[in-house]
C-alpha positions as CSV (number, residue, x, y, z in Angstrom):
1,X,0.1,-0.2,-0.2
2,X,1.6,3.5,-1.2
3,X,0.6,6.3,1.5
4,X,0.6,9.7,-0.3
5,X,0.5,11.7,2.8
6,X,2.5,10.1,5.6
7,X,2.0,13.3,7.9
8,X,-1.8,12.8,7.9
9,X,-1.2,9.0,8.6
10,X,1.0,9.7,11.7
11,X,-0.1,12.8,13.4
12,X,2.2,12.0,16.3
13,X,5.5,12.1,13.5
14,X,6.0,15.5,14.6
15,X,7.0,14.3,18.3
16,X,9.5,11.8,17.1
17,X,12.5,14.3,15.8
18,X,13.8,17.1,17.9
19,X,16.1,19.6,16.1
20,X,18.8,20.8,17.9
21,X,22.8,20.9,18.0
22,X,25.5,19.3,19.8
23,X,28.3,21.2,21.1
24,X,31.8,19.3,21.3
25,X,33.6,19.1,24.4
26,X,37.2,17.4,24.8
27,X,37.0,15.5,28.0
28,X,39.9,13.3,27.5
29,X,43.7,13.9,25.7
30,X,43.9,10.8,23.5
31,X,46.9,11.9,21.6
32,X,49.1,9.4,23.1
33,X,46.3,6.2,22.3
34,X,47.7,3.7,19.6
35,X,44.4,3.8,17.5
36,X,45.1,0.1,16.6
37,X,43.3,-0.6,19.7
38,X,39.2,0.9,19.4
39,X,38.2,2.8,22.6
40,X,34.8,1.6,22.7
41,X,33.1,4.2,24.2
42,X,30.0,3.8,26.5
43,X,28.0,6.1,28.4
44,X,26.6,4.9,31.4
45,X,23.3,4.5,32.3
46,X,22.7,7.5,34.0
47,X,24.7,9.4,31.7
48,X,27.0,10.9,33.8
49,X,29.8,9.0,33.0
50,X,31.8,7.8,29.8
51,X,33.7,4.7,30.2
52,X,36.4,3.5,27.5
53,X,39.5,1.1,26.9
54,X,42.6,3.3,26.1
55,X,46.3,2.0,25.8
56,X,47.8,5.9,25.9
57,X,49.8,4.7,29.0
58,X,51.1,1.4,27.3
59,X,49.4,-1.8,28.9
60,X,45.1,-1.2,28.3
61,X,43.2,0.1,30.8
62,X,39.7,1.4,31.6
63,X,38.9,4.6,31.8
64,X,35.9,6.6,32.9
65,X,35.3,10.4,32.6
66,X,32.6,12.4,34.1
67,X,30.2,13.8,31.5
68,X,28.2,16.3,34.0
69,X,30.2,19.7,35.0
70,X,31.3,19.6,38.9
71,X,28.7,21.6,40.7
């Protein structure tokens, strides 16, 4: 079935996309990281930390960096 007017068929569609922008901020200096190892960045469920692995100090370690600004 071909839907010619998707907006009419899905009125809640307007609430699916929020237009915004992303402002990048350097949280960690990975200049000494050997990129043959992928950092595998993951956000914690509460969104307050980023956990990643790195070999920037030699052996592979797991690091966490706080995303939220300190109060």
